[in-house]
C-alpha positions in Angstrom: -118.0 -27.4 -5.1 -116.5 -30.6 -4.0 -113.4 -30.8 -1.9 -110.2 -32.1 -3.4 -107.5 -33.9 -1.4 -103.8 -34.6 -1.9 -101.6 -37.3 -0.4 -97.8 -36.5 -0.2 -95.5 -39.5 0.6 -91.8 -39.0 1.2 -89.4 -40.5 3.8 -87.2 -37.4 4.0 -88.3 -35.0 6.7 -86.9 -31.9 4.8 -89.0 -32.8 1.7 -92.1 -33.4 3.7 -91.7 -30.1 5.7 -90.7 -28.0 2.7 -93.3 -29.2 0.2 -96.0 -30.0 2.8 -95.8 -26.6 4.4 -95.7 -24.8 1.0 -98.7 -26.7 -0.3 -100.7 -26.2 2.9 -99.9 -22.5 3.0 -100.7 -22.0 -0.6 -103.9 -23.9 -0.3 -105.0 -21.7 2.6 -104.2 -18.6 0.6 -106.0 -19.9 -2.4 -108.9 -21.7 -0.7 -111.4 -19.8 -2.9 -109.8 -21.2 -6.0 -111.0 -24.7 -7.0 -107.8 -25.4 -9.0 -105.9 -26.4 -5.8 -106.5 -29.3 -3.4 -108.4 -28.3 -0.2 -106.4 -30.6 2.0 -103.0 -32.3 2.2 -102.3 -35.5 4.0 -98.6 -36.3 4.6 -97.1 -39.8 5.1 -93.5 -40.5 6.0 -93.1 -43.9 4.3 -94.7 -46.5 2.1 -96.3 -48.6 4.9 -97.9 -45.6 6.4 -99.2 -44.5 3.0 -100.6 -47.9 2.3 -102.4 -47.9 5.6 -103.9 -44.5 4.9 -104.9 -45.6 1.4 -106.6 -48.7 2.8 -108.6 -46.5 5.2 -109.4 -43.6 2.9 -110.2 -43.6 -0.8 -110.9 -39.9 -1.3 -107.6 -38.6 -2.7 -107.7 -36.7 -5.9 -104.0 -36.8 -6.5 -101.0 -38.7 -5.0 -97.4 -37.4 -4.9 -95.0 -40.1 -4.0 -91.2 -40.5 -3.7 -89.6 -43.7 -5.0 -86.7 -44.4 -2.7 -88.1 -45.2 0.7 -87.4 -48.0 3.2 -89.6 -51.1 3.5 -92.1 -50.2 0.8 -91.0 -47.9 -2.0 -92.9 -45.8 -4.5 -93.3 -48.8 -6.8 -95.1 -50.7 -4.0 -97.4 -47.7 -3.4 -98.0 -47.3 -7.2 -98.9 -51.0 -7.6 -101.5 -50.7 -4.8 -102.9 -47.4 -6.2 -103.0 -48.8 -9.8 -105.1 -51.8 -8.6 -107.3 -50.1 -6.0 -107.7 -46.6 -7.4 -106.8 -46.6 -11.1 -108.4 -43.2 -11.7 -106.4 -41.3 -9.1 -103.5 -39.4 -10.8 -100.1 -40.4 -9.4 -97.1 -38.1 -9.4 -93.8 -40.0 -9.0 -91.6 -37.3 -7.4 -88.1 -38.8 -7.3 -84.4 -38.2 -8.1 -84.3 -41.7 -9.8 -84.3 -42.1 -13.5 -87.7 -43.2 -14.6 -86.3 -45.8 -17.1 -84.5 -47.6 -14.3 -87.5 -48.2 -12.1 -88.9 -51.7 -12.7 -92.5 -51.0 -11.6 -92.9 -48.2 -14.1 -93.2 -48.4 -17.8 -94.6 -46.3 -20.7 -98.2 -47.1 -19.7 -97.6 -45.1 -16.4 -97.5 -41.8 -18.2 -100.1 -42.8 -20.7 -102.6 -43.2 -17.9 -102.4 -39.4 -17.0 -99.7 -39.9 -14.4 -96.5 -37.8 -14.2 -92.9 -38.5 -13.3 -91.3 -35.3 -11.8 -87.6 -35.3 -11.3 -86.2 -34.0 -8.0 -85.0 -31.5 -7.3 -88.0 -29.4 -8.4 -89.2 -26.2 -6.8 -92.4 -26.4 -4.7 -93.9 -24.0 -7.3 -93.2 -26.5 -10.0 -94.8 -29.3 -8.0 -97.8 -27.1 -7.4 -98.0 -26.3 -11.1 -98.0 -30.1 -12.0 -100.6 -30.8 -9.4 -102.8 -28.0 -10.7 -102.5 -29.2 -14.3 -103.3 -32.8 -13.3 -106.4 -31.7 -11.3 -107.6 -29.6 -14.2 -107.2 -32.5 -16.6 -108.9 -34.9 -14.2 -111.8 -32.6 -13.7 -112.2 -32.2 -17.5 -112.2 -35.9 -18.1 -114.7 -36.6 -15.3 -117.0 -33.7 -16.0 -118.1 -35.3 -19.2 -119.1 -38.4 -17.3 -121.2 -36.7 -14.6 -125.0 -36.5 -15.1 
């Protein structure tokens, strides 16, 4: 069984602490289940996330806020779309999807998800689990 890894990017400490702690705790409790990621990496802004993504390409799903200083979620998305087009991206923001210039209908057509804040940690985990299940289904047919 291969390990799965999640990247969580948000500039708000409360969001990182609440969702990061919840996901890490849930993952430890459910470590025998292969429907959850095995590890969670947390970044506090776009530049840090881009640095991590340039060093590591092993993320199975990325959860990213939009409104962040310096580099926003659109900047992170543009990098991910070019460098790791097969990695599912969850845009987790209070912004209206239609008002974000970097995102259009092709975003969701590529298996990515826009999740409106506020959403419970349980809801985020549910979306992550569904995305990972879909991702494993689509890649399992390609494996030899």
